[in-house]
C-alpha positions as CSV (number, residue, x, y, z in Angstrom):
1,M,-49.8,117.5,167.1
2,L,-51.9,119.2,169.8
3,I,-53.8,122.1,168.1
4,N,-56.3,124.1,170.1
5,G,-56.7,121.2,172.5
6,N,-57.2,118.6,169.8
7,D,-54.7,116.0,168.7
8,I,-54.5,116.3,164.9
9,D,-52.2,114.2,162.7
10,L,-50.9,116.7,160.1
11,S,-49.5,113.9,158.1
12,N,-52.9,112.4,157.7
13,L,-55.0,115.2,156.3
14,E,-57.8,114.6,153.7
15,K,-56.8,114.2,150.1
16,P,-56.2,117.5,148.3
17,L,-58.9,118.9,146.0
18,L,-56.2,120.1,143.6
19,L,-53.7,118.2,141.7
20,V,-50.6,118.6,143.8
21,S,-47.0,117.2,143.7
22,E,-45.4,115.3,146.5
23,D,-43.0,118.2,146.9
24,E,-45.8,120.7,147.3
25,E,-47.5,118.5,150.0
26,L,-44.3,118.3,151.9
27,L,-43.8,122.0,151.6
28,F,-47.2,122.7,153.1
29,L,-46.4,120.4,156.1
30,R,-43.1,122.2,156.6
31,L,-44.9,125.5,156.6
32,I,-47.9,124.7,158.7
33,Q,-46.2,123.2,161.7
34,P,-44.0,126.2,162.7
35,T,-46.9,128.5,161.9
36,L,-49.1,126.7,164.4
37,E,-46.3,126.7,166.9
38,Q,-45.4,130.4,166.6
39,G,-48.5,132.4,166.3
40,L,-51.6,131.6,164.3
41,I,-53.4,129.2,166.6
42,Q,-55.6,132.2,167.4
43,C,-57.5,131.3,164.2
44,P,-59.2,128.3,165.9
45,L,-61.9,127.6,163.3
46,A,-59.3,127.3,160.5
47,F,-57.3,124.8,162.6
48,S,-60.2,123.0,164.4
49,T,-60.1,119.7,162.4
50,R,-58.3,117.7,159.8
51,K,-61.0,118.9,157.3
52,S,-60.5,122.6,158.1
53,I,-56.7,122.3,157.8
54,S,-57.3,120.5,154.5
55,I,-59.2,123.5,153.2
56,V,-56.4,125.7,154.4
57,R,-54.1,123.6,152.1
58,D,-56.6,124.0,149.2
59,F,-56.6,127.8,149.6
60,W,-52.9,127.9,150.1
61,L,-52.2,126.0,146.9
62,A,-54.7,128.1,144.9
63,M,-52.8,131.3,146.0
64,Y,-49.3,129.9,145.8
65,K,-49.4,128.4,142.3
66,D,-50.1,129.9,138.9
67,Q,-53.9,130.0,138.4
68,E,-53.5,128.6,134.9
69,K,-51.8,125.5,136.4
70,L,-54.5,124.7,138.9
71,Y,-56.5,121.6,138.2
72,I,-59.2,120.0,140.3
73,N,-58.6,116.3,141.1
74,S,-62.1,115.1,140.1
75,G,-61.7,111.8,142.0
76,H,-60.9,113.6,145.3
77,A,-63.5,116.3,144.7
78,L,-66.3,113.7,144.7
79,L,-65.3,112.5,148.2
80,Y,-65.5,116.0,149.7
81,P,-68.5,117.9,148.4
82,I,-68.6,120.4,151.3
83,R,-65.0,121.3,150.9
84,L,-65.5,121.6,147.2
85,I,-68.4,124.0,147.4
86,I,-66.6,126.3,149.9
87,F,-63.5,126.2,147.7
88,E,-65.4,127.0,144.5
89,L,-67.5,129.8,146.0
90,V,-64.5,131.6,147.6
91,T,-62.0,131.2,144.8
92,Q,-64.4,132.5,142.1
93,E,-64.6,135.9,143.9
94,D,-62.6,138.8,142.6
95,Y,-61.2,139.5,146.0
96,F,-59.7,136.0,146.2
97,K,-58.1,136.6,142.9
98,R,-56.6,139.9,144.1
99,L,-55.2,138.2,147.2
100,S,-53.8,135.4,145.0
101,K,-52.1,137.8,142.8
102,K,-50.4,139.4,145.8
103,A,-49.3,136.1,147.3
104,F,-48.4,134.3,144.1
105,G,-45.1,132.4,144.5
106,D,-44.7,133.4,148.2
107,E,-45.4,130.2,150.2
108,W,-45.5,132.0,153.6
109,L,-47.7,134.8,152.5
110,S,-50.1,132.4,150.7
111,L,-50.4,130.4,153.9
112,I,-51.2,133.4,156.1
113,Y,-53.8,134.6,153.6
114,A,-55.3,131.1,153.4
115,V,-55.6,130.8,157.2
116,V,-57.1,134.2,157.8
117,L,-59.5,133.8,154.8
118,L,-60.8,130.5,156.0
119,Q,-61.3,131.8,159.6
120,F,-63.6,134.5,158.2
121,V,-65.4,132.1,155.9
122,L,-66.0,129.4,158.5
123,Q,-67.2,132.0,161.0
124,W,-69.7,133.3,158.5
125,I,-71.0,129.8,157.7
126,K,-71.2,128.8,161.3
127,E,-73.3,131.8,162.2
128,R,-75.5,131.2,159.2
129,F,-76.3,127.5,160.0
130,S,-75.8,127.1,163.8
131,D,-79.5,127.1,164.3
132,N,-80.3,124.8,161.3
133,K,-80.0,121.4,162.8
134,E,-80.2,119.5,159.6
135,V,-77.5,121.4,157.8
136,Y,-75.2,121.9,160.8
137,E,-75.2,118.1,161.4
138,A,-73.3,117.7,158.1
139,L,-71.1,120.8,158.7
140,K,-70.0,120.0,162.3
141,V,-67.2,117.9,161.0
142,L,-65.5,121.2,160.0
143,Y,-65.7,122.5,163.5
144,R,-65.5,119.5,165.9
145,A,-62.5,117.2,165.9
146,A,-64.5,114.5,167.7
147,D,-66.7,114.2,164.6
148,D,-63.8,114.2,162.1
149,N,-63.4,110.4,161.7
150,V,-60.1,109.4,159.9
151,E,-61.4,106.0,159.0
152,E,-64.5,107.4,157.3
153,D,-62.1,109.4,155.0
154,Q,-60.8,106.2,153.6
155,T,-64.2,104.8,152.5
156,S,-67.3,106.0,150.6
157,P,-69.8,107.9,152.7
158,S,-72.9,106.2,153.8
159,R,-76.2,107.0,152.1
160,E,-77.2,109.1,155.2
161,Q,-73.9,111.0,155.1
162,S,-74.3,111.6,151.3
163,I,-77.8,113.0,151.7
164,G,-76.6,115.2,154.6
165,Q,-73.7,116.5,152.5
166,A,-76.0,117.2,149.5
167,I,-78.3,119.2,151.8
168,A,-75.4,121.2,153.2
169,V,-74.0,121.9,149.8
170,K,-77.3,123.1,148.5
171,A,-77.8,125.3,151.6
172,I,-74.4,126.9,151.4
173,R,-74.9,127.6,147.7
174,F,-78.3,129.2,148.4
175,E,-77.1,131.3,151.3
176,V,-74.2,132.7,149.2
177,R,-76.4,133.4,146.2
178,E,-79.1,135.1,148.4
179,N,-76.5,137.1,150.3
180,A,-74.1,137.7,147.5
181,Q,-73.3,141.2,148.6
182,E,-72.7,140.2,152.2
183,F,-70.5,137.3,151.1
184,A,-68.5,139.6,148.9
185,S,-68.2,142.0,151.8
186,L,-66.9,139.2,153.9
187,L,-64.0,138.7,151.5
188,T,-63.5,142.4,151.3
189,Q,-63.1,142.5,155.1
190,T,-60.6,139.7,154.8
191,Q,-58.5,141.7,152.4
192,K,-58.8,144.8,154.6
193,F,-57.8,142.8,157.7
194,I,-54.7,141.4,155.9
195,N,-53.8,144.9,154.9
196,Y,-54.3,145.9,158.6
197,L,-52.0,143.1,159.7
198,H,-49.4,144.3,157.2
199,E,-49.6,147.8,158.7
200,K,-49.4,146.4,162.3
201,E,-46.3,144.4,161.4
202,S,-44.7,147.2,159.5
203,E,-44.7,149.2,162.8
204,K,-42.5,146.5,164.3
205,V,-40.0,146.3,161.5
206,E,-37.4,148.5,163.2
207,Q,-37.7,146.5,166.5
208,E,-38.1,143.0,165.1
209,T,-36.7,141.0,162.2
210,T,-39.3,138.2,162.3
211,K,-41.1,137.3,159.0
212,F,-44.7,138.4,158.5
213,P,-46.2,134.9,159.2
214,L,-44.8,134.6,162.7
215,M,-47.3,137.0,164.3
216,R,-47.7,136.6,168.0
217,N,-50.7,138.9,168.7
218,V,-53.1,137.9,165.9
219,E,-56.0,137.3,168.3
220,D,-56.1,140.8,169.7
221,S,-55.8,142.2,166.2
222,L,-58.5,140.0,164.9
223,N,-61.0,140.9,167.6
224,L,-60.2,144.6,167.4
225,F,-60.6,144.6,163.6
226,Y,-63.7,142.4,163.7
227,S,-65.5,144.4,166.4
228,K,-64.9,147.7,164.5
229,R,-65.6,146.7,160.9
230,Y,-67.4,143.4,160.5
231,T,-71.2,143.5,160.9
232,T,-72.3,140.8,163.2
233,N,-74.0,140.2,166.6
234,K,-71.0,138.2,167.8
235,V,-68.9,139.8,170.4
236,T,-65.6,138.4,169.2
237,F,-64.2,136.9,166.0
238,T,-62.0,134.3,167.6
239,G,-64.2,133.3,170.5
């Protein structure tokens, strides 16, 4: 499927971090395709590579399922240390737990929350490390489809790749710890933005009968919200 100019095989994503049933994997695929086709491609970072879409699936499952029934697949987690650290740092925050409580059991709402949340998080990480060559070299597979090698996903990483991933994991953990308040604020802004989207959509209820996930003007809403409330030097959120 062509996504933001990149040809990405949605049936060949990375292995899930969480223990997931075949039915749940198929459900995610059934949800993600129409969402991409009908209105959330304006979140380009969340949909930039197989790896980023795999994180969307991780977040989606963590929101959709009962928290007490979530288990990390330790074998898969060892293969994807960068995905794992992002997942752990985000899901342990109270704001994620609040969003999960709101989306629990609703597959569509869980997906929208996961997409918007990852867009915010990847933007923050990208801004933090874009000038750090050593760390960004390991992180670029999240942002550039050309560096997201399907064949490498099937084998153990090289020693050089393992070292790079370890450096990136340590750097992300350090940045979040040293900027805990800002990171928590990032998730707060995500929650506020989702509430903002709910308000925007509720204004259309009388004119339209489309479900909440099929939003066609997310890009304008993202940039308007981002420019007004999120502290950054960047001009736009989706650019």
